[in-house]
C-alpha positions as CSV (number, residue, x, y, z in Angstrom):
1,X,19.1,-65.7,96.0
2,X,19.4,-62.5,95.0
3,X,18.3,-59.3,97.2
4,X,15.7,-58.6,94.6
5,X,14.3,-62.4,94.8
6,X,14.3,-62.6,98.8
7,X,12.2,-58.8,98.8
8,X,9.6,-60.8,97.0
9,X,9.5,-63.6,100.0
10,X,10.0,-61.5,103.2
11,X,7.6,-58.8,102.8
12,X,5.6,-56.8,104.9
13,X,2.0,-57.4,104.4
14,X,0.6,-54.5,102.0
15,X,-2.3,-52.2,103.6
16,X,-4.5,-50.3,101.4
17,X,-2.4,-50.7,98.3
18,X,-4.0,-50.3,95.1
19,X,-3.5,-51.8,91.5
20,X,-4.5,-51.7,88.2
21,X,-4.8,-55.7,88.5
22,X,-4.3,-58.4,91.0
23,X,-3.1,-62.1,89.4
24,X,-3.6,-65.1,91.6
25,X,-0.5,-67.8,90.9
26,X,2.6,-67.2,89.4
27,X,2.7,-70.3,86.2
28,X,2.7,-69.9,83.4
29,X,-0.6,-67.8,83.0
30,X,0.6,-65.5,86.0
31,X,3.4,-64.8,84.6
32,X,2.6,-64.1,81.2
33,X,-0.6,-61.9,82.2
34,X,1.7,-60.0,84.2
35,X,4.1,-59.4,81.5
36,X,1.3,-58.3,78.8
37,X,-0.2,-56.3,81.7
38,X,3.0,-54.5,82.6
39,X,3.6,-53.7,78.8
40,X,0.2,-51.9,78.6
41,X,1.4,-49.7,81.3
42,X,-0.9,-51.1,84.2
43,X,0.2,-51.4,87.7
44,X,-0.3,-55.4,88.9
45,X,0.4,-57.4,91.9
46,X,0.8,-61.4,91.5
47,X,0.7,-63.5,94.4
48,X,2.4,-67.2,94.6
49,X,1.2,-69.6,97.0
50,X,4.4,-71.3,96.6
51,X,8.1,-70.2,96.7
52,X,8.7,-69.7,92.8
53,X,7.4,-69.3,89.4
54,X,6.2,-72.1,87.7
55,X,3.1,-73.3,88.7
56,X,2.1,-77.0,88.2
57,X,6.1,-77.4,87.5
58,X,7.1,-76.2,90.8
59,X,5.1,-78.4,92.6
60,X,4.8,-81.5,90.5
61,X,8.5,-82.8,90.9
62,X,7.8,-86.6,91.8
63,X,10.0,-89.0,90.1
64,X,10.0,-89.3,86.6
65,X,7.4,-85.7,86.0
66,X,7.7,-84.4,82.5
67,X,5.8,-83.1,80.1
68,X,3.3,-85.2,77.5
69,X,3.7,-82.4,74.9
70,X,6.6,-82.2,72.9
71,X,9.2,-79.5,74.0
72,X,9.6,-77.8,71.7
73,X,5.8,-76.8,71.2
74,X,5.7,-76.8,74.9
75,X,6.6,-73.4,75.6
76,X,5.8,-69.8,75.2
77,X,5.5,-68.4,71.5
78,X,4.9,-64.9,72.2
79,X,8.7,-63.6,71.7
80,X,10.8,-65.1,69.0
81,X,14.0,-64.3,70.9
82,X,12.8,-65.8,73.4
83,X,12.0,-69.3,70.8
84,X,15.5,-68.6,69.9
85,X,17.3,-68.2,73.2
86,X,16.3,-71.7,74.8
87,X,17.2,-74.9,74.2
88,X,15.7,-78.1,75.2
89,X,17.7,-81.1,75.8
90,X,14.8,-83.9,74.9
91,X,11.9,-84.3,73.1
92,X,9.6,-84.9,76.4
93,X,11.0,-81.9,78.8
94,X,11.5,-83.1,82.0
95,X,10.1,-81.2,85.1
96,X,13.9,-79.9,86.4
97,X,14.3,-78.4,83.1
98,X,10.6,-77.0,82.5
99,X,11.0,-75.8,85.9
100,X,14.2,-74.2,84.7
101,X,12.6,-72.3,81.4
102,X,9.5,-70.9,84.0
103,X,12.5,-69.2,85.6
104,X,14.7,-68.0,82.8
105,X,11.5,-66.6,81.5
106,X,10.7,-64.9,84.9
107,X,14.6,-63.2,84.9
108,X,14.5,-62.6,81.2
109,X,11.3,-60.1,81.4
110,X,12.0,-59.3,85.1
111,X,8.7,-60.3,86.5
112,X,9.9,-61.5,90.3
113,X,9.7,-57.6,91.2
114,X,5.9,-57.8,91.5
115,X,5.4,-61.2,92.3
116,X,4.8,-62.1,96.2
117,X,5.9,-65.2,96.8
118,X,4.9,-67.6,99.6
119,X,1.6,-65.8,99.8
120,X,-1.9,-67.3,99.2
121,X,-4.6,-65.8,98.9
122,X,-7.9,-66.3,100.8
123,X,-10.4,-63.5,99.9
124,X,-11.3,-62.1,97.1
125,X,-14.6,-59.7,97.6
126,X,-16.1,-57.4,95.1
127,X,-17.1,-54.0,96.4
128,X,-19.7,-52.6,94.4
129,X,-19.9,-49.1,95.4
130,X,-15.7,-48.6,94.6
131,X,-16.1,-51.4,91.4
132,X,-12.9,-52.8,93.0
133,X,-11.9,-56.0,93.9
134,X,-10.6,-56.3,97.9
135,X,-7.9,-58.7,98.2
136,X,-7.2,-60.6,101.2
137,X,-4.0,-63.1,101.8
138,X,-2.6,-65.5,104.5
139,X,0.3,-63.1,105.2
140,X,-2.1,-60.2,106.1
141,X,-2.1,-58.4,102.8
142,X,-5.3,-56.4,102.1
143,X,-5.2,-54.2,99.0
144,X,-7.8,-53.4,96.2
145,X,-7.6,-53.3,92.0
146,X,-9.8,-52.9,89.3
147,X,-9.1,-56.4,87.8
148,X,-8.5,-59.6,89.1
149,X,-7.3,-62.6,87.5
150,X,-7.3,-65.9,88.6
151,X,-4.0,-67.7,86.8
152,X,-4.5,-70.6,89.6
153,X,-4.3,-73.3,87.1
154,X,-6.3,-76.4,86.4
155,X,-4.7,-78.9,87.8
156,X,-3.3,-77.5,91.0
157,X,-5.7,-78.5,94.3
158,X,-4.1,-81.8,94.8
159,X,-7.2,-84.3,95.6
160,X,-6.2,-86.1,99.1
161,X,-9.2,-88.8,99.7
162,X,-10.3,-89.2,103.1
163,X,-9.0,-93.2,103.8
164,X,-9.6,-94.2,107.5
165,X,-6.7,-94.7,110.1
166,X,-4.8,-92.3,107.3
167,X,-3.5,-90.4,110.8
168,X,-2.1,-94.2,112.1
169,X,0.1,-94.9,109.4
170,X,3.5,-94.9,110.6
171,X,5.5,-94.0,107.8
172,X,6.1,-90.9,105.4
173,X,3.0,-90.0,103.2
174,X,3.7,-87.9,100.0
175,X,1.1,-86.8,96.9
176,X,2.3,-86.4,93.9
177,X,1.2,-83.0,93.7
178,X,2.9,-81.8,96.4
179,X,6.3,-83.4,96.0
180,X,8.9,-82.5,98.6
181,X,11.4,-80.1,97.4
182,X,14.6,-82.3,98.1
183,X,13.2,-85.3,96.7
184,X,12.6,-88.8,98.2
185,X,14.8,-91.8,98.6
186,X,13.2,-95.1,98.4
187,X,16.0,-97.5,98.3
188,X,15.5,-100.4,100.2
189,X,11.9,-99.4,101.4
190,X,8.3,-101.5,100.9
191,X,6.4,-98.5,99.0
192,X,2.9,-98.5,98.3
193,X,1.2,-96.2,95.1
194,X,-2.1,-95.2,95.2
195,X,-3.6,-94.6,91.9
196,X,-2.7,-95.7,88.3
197,X,-2.8,-92.3,86.7
198,X,-0.2,-89.9,84.6
199,X,1.6,-89.7,87.8
200,X,1.7,-92.8,89.4
201,X,2.8,-94.2,85.6
202,X,5.3,-91.7,85.3
203,X,6.7,-92.5,88.7
204,X,6.0,-96.0,89.5
205,X,9.2,-97.2,86.9
206,X,11.7,-94.9,88.9
207,X,10.2,-95.9,92.4
208,X,10.7,-99.6,91.2
209,X,14.1,-99.1,90.7
210,X,14.8,-97.6,94.2
211,X,12.3,-99.9,96.4
212,X,12.4,-103.3,98.1
213,X,9.2,-103.8,97.3
214,X,6.8,-102.0,95.4
215,X,2.7,-102.5,95.8
216,X,0.6,-100.8,93.1
217,X,-3.2,-100.6,94.2
218,X,-5.4,-99.8,90.9
219,X,-9.1,-98.6,91.2
220,X,-9.3,-97.9,87.1
221,X,-6.6,-99.5,84.1
222,X,-5.3,-96.7,82.2
223,X,-4.5,-96.9,78.7
224,X,-0.3,-95.3,78.5
225,X,1.5,-94.9,74.9
226,X,4.8,-94.7,74.7
227,X,6.9,-91.8,74.8
228,X,10.2,-93.0,73.3
229,X,11.5,-90.0,74.6
230,X,14.8,-88.8,73.1
231,X,18.0,-86.5,73.2
232,X,17.2,-84.0,70.8
233,X,20.5,-83.0,68.5
234,X,21.5,-79.5,67.8
235,X,20.3,-80.2,63.8
236,X,16.6,-81.0,64.7
237,X,16.4,-77.7,67.4
238,X,18.1,-75.5,64.6
239,X,15.8,-77.2,62.0
240,X,12.9,-76.2,63.9
241,X,14.0,-73.1,65.3
242,X,14.8,-71.8,61.7
243,X,11.1,-71.5,61.0
244,X,9.4,-71.4,64.4
245,X,6.9,-69.4,63.1
246,X,5.3,-71.7,60.8
247,X,5.5,-74.2,63.3
248,X,3.6,-71.8,65.9
249,X,1.1,-70.6,63.2
250,X,0.2,-74.9,62.2
251,X,0.0,-75.8,65.9
252,X,-2.9,-72.8,66.5
253,X,-4.9,-74.6,63.8
254,X,-4.9,-78.2,65.2
255,X,-7.9,-78.9,67.7
256,X,-5.4,-79.4,70.4
257,X,-3.3,-76.4,70.0
258,X,0.0,-78.4,69.1
259,X,1.3,-80.0,65.9
260,X,1.1,-83.7,65.1
261,X,0.3,-85.0,61.9
262,X,-3.3,-86.4,61.7
263,X,-4.7,-89.0,59.6
264,X,-8.7,-87.9,59.2
265,X,-9.3,-91.2,57.0
266,X,-11.9,-93.4,59.1
267,X,-10.8,-96.4,60.9
268,X,-13.5,-98.4,60.2
269,X,-13.1,-97.6,56.4
270,X,-9.8,-99.2,56.0
271,X,-8.9,-102.8,56.5
272,X,-7.9,-104.5,59.2
273,X,-4.5,-105.3,58.0
274,X,-4.4,-101.7,56.8
275,X,-5.3,-100.3,60.4
276,X,-3.0,-102.5,61.9
277,X,-0.1,-101.3,60.1
278,X,-1.2,-97.6,61.1
279,X,-1.9,-98.2,65.1
280,X,2.0,-99.9,64.8
281,X,3.3,-97.0,62.7
282,X,1.6,-94.8,65.5
283,X,2.6,-96.5,68.7
284,X,6.2,-96.5,67.1
285,X,5.8,-92.9,66.7
286,X,4.3,-92.9,70.5
287,X,2.7,-90.3,72.4
288,X,-0.4,-88.3,72.6
289,X,-0.4,-88.2,68.7
290,X,-0.9,-92.2,68.7
291,X,-5.0,-90.9,68.9
292,X,-4.2,-89.0,65.6
293,X,-3.8,-92.2,63.9
294,X,-7.7,-92.2,62.6
295,X,-10.0,-89.3,62.2
296,X,-13.3,-90.8,64.6
297,X,-11.7,-93.1,66.7
298,X,-13.0,-90.5,69.7
299,X,-16.3,-90.2,67.5
300,X,-17.5,-94.1,66.8
301,X,-17.6,-96.5,69.3
302,X,-17.0,-99.4,67.1
303,X,-14.0,-97.2,65.3
304,X,-12.9,-96.7,69.0
305,X,-12.9,-100.5,70.0
306,X,-10.4,-101.1,66.9
307,X,-7.9,-99.0,68.8
308,X,-8.8,-99.7,72.1
309,X,-8.0,-103.8,71.5
310,X,-4.7,-103.2,69.9
311,X,-3.5,-101.0,73.1
312,X,-5.0,-104.6,75.3
313,X,-2.9,-106.4,72.7
314,X,0.3,-104.4,73.6
315,X,-0.7,-104.6,76.7
316,X,-0.9,-108.4,76.9
317,X,2.2,-109.0,74.6
318,X,4.8,-106.5,77.0
319,X,3.6,-107.9,80.4
320,X,4.2,-111.6,81.4
321,X,1.6,-112.6,84.3
322,X,-1.4,-113.5,82.3
323,X,-4.0,-112.2,85.4
324,X,-1.3,-109.1,86.0
325,X,-2.1,-108.5,82.3
326,X,-5.7,-108.7,82.2
327,X,-5.8,-106.1,85.5
328,X,-3.8,-103.5,83.6
329,X,-6.2,-104.0,80.3
330,X,-8.9,-100.9,80.7
331,X,-12.4,-101.5,79.8
332,X,-13.7,-98.2,78.6
333,X,-13.1,-96.4,75.5
334,X,-9.7,-95.4,74.4
335,X,-9.0,-91.5,75.4
336,X,-11.9,-91.2,77.2
337,X,-9.8,-90.2,79.9
338,X,-6.5,-88.2,79.1
339,X,-4.1,-90.2,77.3
340,X,-0.8,-91.2,79.1
341,X,2.6,-91.2,77.9
342,X,4.9,-93.6,79.6
343,X,8.5,-94.8,79.5
344,X,8.3,-98.6,80.8
345,X,5.6,-98.3,82.4
346,X,4.1,-102.0,81.9
347,X,7.3,-103.5,81.6
348,X,7.6,-102.2,85.2
349,X,5.2,-105.5,86.5
350,X,7.7,-108.0,85.1
351,X,10.1,-106.9,87.9
352,X,9.8,-109.8,91.0
353,X,9.0,-107.1,93.7
354,X,6.4,-105.2,92.2
355,X,3.1,-106.4,92.8
356,X,-0.5,-104.9,91.4
357,X,-3.7,-104.9,93.8
358,X,-7.1,-104.3,92.5
359,X,-9.2,-101.8,94.5
360,X,-11.8,-101.7,92.0
361,X,-14.4,-104.1,93.2
362,X,-12.9,-104.4,96.9
363,X,-11.8,-100.7,97.3
364,X,-8.8,-99.9,100.2
365,X,-10.3,-100.4,103.7
366,X,-8.0,-98.2,106.1
367,X,-4.6,-97.1,106.5
368,X,-2.7,-99.0,109.2
369,X,0.1,-98.3,111.5
370,X,2.0,-100.6,109.4
371,X,0.5,-100.4,105.6
372,X,-2.8,-100.7,103.6
373,X,-5.7,-103.0,104.0
374,X,-7.7,-104.4,101.4
375,X,-10.3,-107.1,101.7
376,X,-9.0,-108.3,104.6
377,X,-5.6,-108.7,103.7
378,X,-2.7,-106.0,105.2
379,X,0.2,-105.0,103.1
380,X,2.7,-104.4,104.8
381,X,4.4,-100.6,103.6
382,X,7.3,-98.0,104.9
383,X,6.2,-95.2,102.8
384,X,2.8,-94.7,100.4
385,X,2.4,-92.3,97.5
386,X,-1.1,-90.6,96.9
387,X,-0.9,-90.4,92.8
388,X,-4.9,-89.6,93.3
389,X,-4.9,-86.8,91.4
390,X,-6.6,-82.9,91.4
391,X,-9.9,-81.6,92.1
392,X,-9.6,-80.4,88.7
393,X,-10.5,-76.9,86.7
394,X,-12.4,-75.6,89.8
395,X,-10.7,-77.0,92.9
396,X,-8.4,-73.9,92.9
397,X,-10.9,-71.3,93.1
398,X,-12.5,-73.7,96.1
399,X,-9.7,-72.6,98.0
400,X,-10.3,-69.0,97.7
401,X,-13.5,-67.2,99.1
402,X,-14.7,-65.3,95.8
403,X,-17.6,-63.3,96.4
404,X,-19.6,-61.2,93.7
405,X,-22.6,-59.0,93.6
406,X,-25.3,-59.2,96.3
407,X,-22.7,-61.1,98.5
408,X,-23.3,-64.1,96.1
409,X,-20.0,-66.5,96.5
410,X,-18.3,-68.3,93.3
411,X,-19.2,-71.6,95.1
412,X,-23.0,-71.0,95.6
413,X,-22.8,-69.9,91.7
414,X,-20.8,-73.3,90.8
415,X,-22.7,-75.3,93.4
416,X,-24.5,-77.2,90.0
417,X,-20.8,-77.0,88.2
418,X,-19.0,-74.3,86.8
419,X,-20.9,-71.7,84.7
420,X,-18.5,-69.2,82.8
421,X,-18.6,-67.2,79.3
422,X,-16.1,-68.3,77.3
423,X,-14.4,-69.9,80.2
424,X,-12.7,-66.1,80.6
425,X,-15.8,-64.5,82.9
426,X,-18.9,-65.4,85.0
427,X,-21.6,-63.1,85.4
428,X,-22.6,-61.6,88.6
429,X,-18.6,-61.3,89.0
430,X,-17.7,-58.0,87.5
431,X,-14.1,-57.5,86.5
432,X,-13.2,-61.3,87.5
433,X,-11.1,-63.0,85.0
434,X,-10.6,-66.7,84.7
435,X,-7.7,-67.6,82.4
436,X,-8.3,-71.5,80.8
437,X,-11.5,-71.6,83.4
438,X,-14.3,-74.1,83.1
439,X,-15.8,-73.8,79.2
440,X,-12.7,-73.4,77.4
441,X,-10.2,-75.9,76.0
442,X,-7.3,-75.4,78.5
443,X,-6.6,-78.6,79.6
444,X,-7.6,-80.4,75.8
445,X,-5.5,-78.2,74.4
446,X,-1.7,-77.8,74.8
447,X,-1.8,-75.4,78.0
448,X,0.9,-73.1,77.3
449,X,-0.9,-71.9,74.3
450,X,-4.5,-71.6,75.7
451,X,-2.7,-70.0,78.3
452,X,-1.1,-67.5,75.8
453,X,-4.4,-67.3,73.8
454,X,-6.4,-66.0,76.5
455,X,-4.1,-63.7,78.2
456,X,-3.4,-61.7,75.1
457,X,-7.6,-61.4,74.7
458,X,-7.6,-60.3,78.0
459,X,-5.1,-57.9,77.6
460,X,-6.8,-56.3,74.8
461,X,-10.1,-56.5,76.6
462,X,-8.3,-54.9,79.7
463,X,-6.5,-51.9,77.5
464,X,-10.0,-51.3,76.1
465,X,-12.0,-50.5,79.0
466,X,-8.9,-48.4,79.6
467,X,-9.5,-47.0,76.2
468,X,-13.1,-46.2,77.0
469,X,-12.8,-45.3,80.3
470,X,-15.1,-48.3,81.2
471,X,-15.9,-49.5,85.4
472,X,-16.4,-52.9,84.6
473,X,-17.0,-55.8,82.2
474,X,-19.0,-58.8,83.2
475,X,-21.1,-61.4,81.1
476,X,-24.8,-61.3,80.2
477,X,-26.2,-64.5,81.8
478,X,-28.3,-65.4,78.5
479,X,-25.1,-65.2,76.8
480,X,-23.3,-67.1,79.8
481,X,-26.3,-69.8,79.8
482,X,-25.9,-70.3,75.8
483,X,-22.4,-71.2,76.2
484,X,-23.0,-73.6,79.1
485,X,-25.2,-75.6,77.3
486,X,-23.0,-75.3,73.9
487,X,-20.4,-76.5,75.8
488,X,-22.3,-79.6,76.9
489,X,-24.2,-80.0,73.6
490,X,-20.2,-80.5,72.3
491,X,-19.2,-83.0,74.7
492,X,-22.1,-85.5,73.8
493,X,-20.3,-85.8,70.6
494,X,-16.9,-86.8,71.8
495,X,-17.0,-90.7,73.3
496,X,-15.0,-88.5,76.4
497,X,-18.3,-88.0,77.3
498,X,-18.8,-91.5,78.0
499,X,-16.6,-92.5,81.1
500,X,-16.2,-91.1,84.7
501,X,-13.0,-89.3,84.5
502,X,-12.1,-86.1,86.1
503,X,-12.9,-83.8,82.9
504,X,-16.5,-84.6,84.5
505,X,-15.4,-84.4,87.8
506,X,-15.9,-87.7,88.7
507,X,-12.7,-88.4,90.8
508,X,-14.4,-86.3,93.3
509,X,-16.9,-87.9,95.7
510,X,-20.2,-85.3,95.8
511,X,-19.2,-83.4,92.9
512,X,-21.7,-82.3,90.0
513,X,-21.1,-84.4,86.9
514,X,-20.4,-81.6,84.1
515,X,-17.9,-81.8,81.2
516,X,-15.7,-79.3,82.1
517,X,-13.5,-77.9,79.4
518,X,-14.6,-77.2,75.7
519,X,-14.3,-79.9,73.4
520,X,-15.2,-78.3,69.9
521,X,-11.1,-77.5,69.1
522,X,-8.9,-75.0,69.9
523,X,-9.5,-72.8,66.2
524,X,-13.4,-73.2,66.8
525,X,-13.1,-71.8,70.1
526,X,-10.5,-69.1,69.6
527,X,-12.4,-68.0,66.5
528,X,-15.4,-67.5,68.8
529,X,-13.2,-65.5,71.0
530,X,-12.6,-63.6,68.1
531,X,-15.5,-62.8,66.8
532,X,-16.8,-61.6,70.7
533,X,-14.4,-59.1,70.6
534,X,-14.7,-57.8,67.1
535,X,-18.5,-57.4,67.7
536,X,-17.6,-54.9,70.5
537,X,-17.8,-57.6,73.4
538,X,-20.7,-59.2,72.2
539,X,-21.9,-60.7,75.4
540,X,-20.8,-58.6,77.6
541,X,-22.2,-55.8,79.8
542,X,-19.5,-52.8,79.9
543,X,-20.7,-50.1,82.7
544,X,-18.8,-46.9,82.7
545,X,-18.1,-46.3,79.7
546,X,-17.4,-42.8,78.8
547,X,-17.6,-43.0,75.0
548,X,-18.5,-46.3,72.5
549,X,-16.3,-47.5,71.0
550,X,-18.0,-50.8,68.9
551,X,-14.7,-51.9,67.4
552,X,-11.9,-52.0,70.2
553,X,-8.2,-52.1,68.9
554,X,-7.2,-55.8,68.0
555,X,-3.1,-55.9,69.7
556,X,-2.1,-59.2,70.9
557,X,-4.9,-61.3,69.7
558,X,-4.5,-60.2,65.8
559,X,-1.8,-63.3,65.9
560,X,-4.7,-65.4,66.5
561,X,-6.7,-64.6,63.7
562,X,-6.2,-67.2,61.5
563,X,-8.5,-68.5,58.9
564,X,-10.2,-71.8,59.9
565,X,-9.5,-74.4,57.6
566,X,-11.9,-77.7,57.7
567,X,-9.4,-80.0,57.6
568,X,-8.0,-79.1,61.1
569,X,-11.1,-77.1,62.6
570,X,-11.8,-80.1,65.2
571,X,-11.8,-84.2,64.7
572,X,-15.9,-84.0,65.5
573,X,-16.6,-81.3,62.9
574,X,-15.1,-84.0,60.6
575,X,-15.9,-87.2,62.1
576,X,-19.3,-86.4,63.3
577,X,-20.5,-83.7,61.2
578,X,-22.4,-82.6,64.3
579,X,-20.4,-80.3,66.0
580,X,-22.0,-76.7,65.6
581,X,-19.4,-73.9,64.5
582,X,-19.7,-71.3,66.9
């Protein structure tokens, strides 16, 4: 560790220090926000709870952790030099390589000197008289800033269900989202894994290679598609890098924010033989693009039934024990929950020491000193892995006492579900911004592209406020209400709104059931953001400006101003013909 890096870990509390902006979180969002604001001449302090940069990829070190977006696109696009300098080794980058990339970015742009690591923000309070945010940390920092920017991530607050008897279990209990940094050796151990979501699907095949016995406790079966991961050849990387800007532009025009071939035809208009051939070809390509086999799969239940049954036939063809195969066959809408990408997941259940326990109808009763009890049966275990996911979208905000105008806390305002304008800001909380917050595409798009678009918009916005000498900006409540209503309306078009997923907070008991991300398509959303800016920040109220400027300078957001093409605008607009273009 360099002396500069040590200084960011071992610092005396900052008292009464003043910054233009405080950024909470040093994942990809926080790093890029810091880089952009520094480039505009603003003073910035970043606070990060972890011991290093990387966010999700700093904490999630469980066996098999890797990205489900192809690595050549899961990277920053703001720097041509960065694109050319970095070489990804695999089609789907593993966690250590993504973390190495994050550290490379921090080094390349000298970001660490403005980041305070191992420091958790515990409170952010808007001072109405000073029109500044007062920020407090668990290390005693008490600073102020004109702007407070939440780069806390959509999937970073771990969900730890309060199982009865949890404290009585004599062995170690791990959560995939907070994995020990020096790894875990399960060799010869009896291991239990709770959950069959993405982190479980990635880790189970590897844990099974080490454990003497592996018991998987499944509440809901999950659809997953083979990754067919492979080493990237130098020739392939060179070909992509030769025209990286073109690939980036095509990705920005796609509903998901990353590019892959998409068949806009209807599954129901194809013959059974044509569908089978199309699905098989898409299965052999693998990954999330499998959902692009037809254009109406997420918008017509009858169309979705065809791909769901194809996937179930694949499971039955892989898993040898018929009873286990049926337990692994989901009965909900294909793609309703986030589609997973795996390497050898279903094959793992053919191993003699791997057992699947259904806890859908008879939930886990309790932890015991020696294991887990279900339906009167105790399963002896030496170690337990909780692959129980996250308090998605809003969980990280819940960890911080955020207080806006008139003493209103964000927790109080969001009690019935998160309310934002464009997923960027929320009324009653001036100069508080949320990067990829609820109400934006965020987790339904490639996260890094969604992050970059938000940061560029925010940087142009904050720069504009400086240009006109403004003190604060916040959404008008009426516009916020309209946006929340629109987000909800659009979600009803998609079959994704029909099941109990973390998209609606259903994995956390007591959470309000609200579809949190914006599902209308990344290009549609970006156009809306651009229009809001071009119209003088329509829907926002700007206070204290010394001059007016109805046409803000467009700088960093210029690269996001791409023409809408009806063929790529949104699968909903094509297949359902009902999504309004906002």
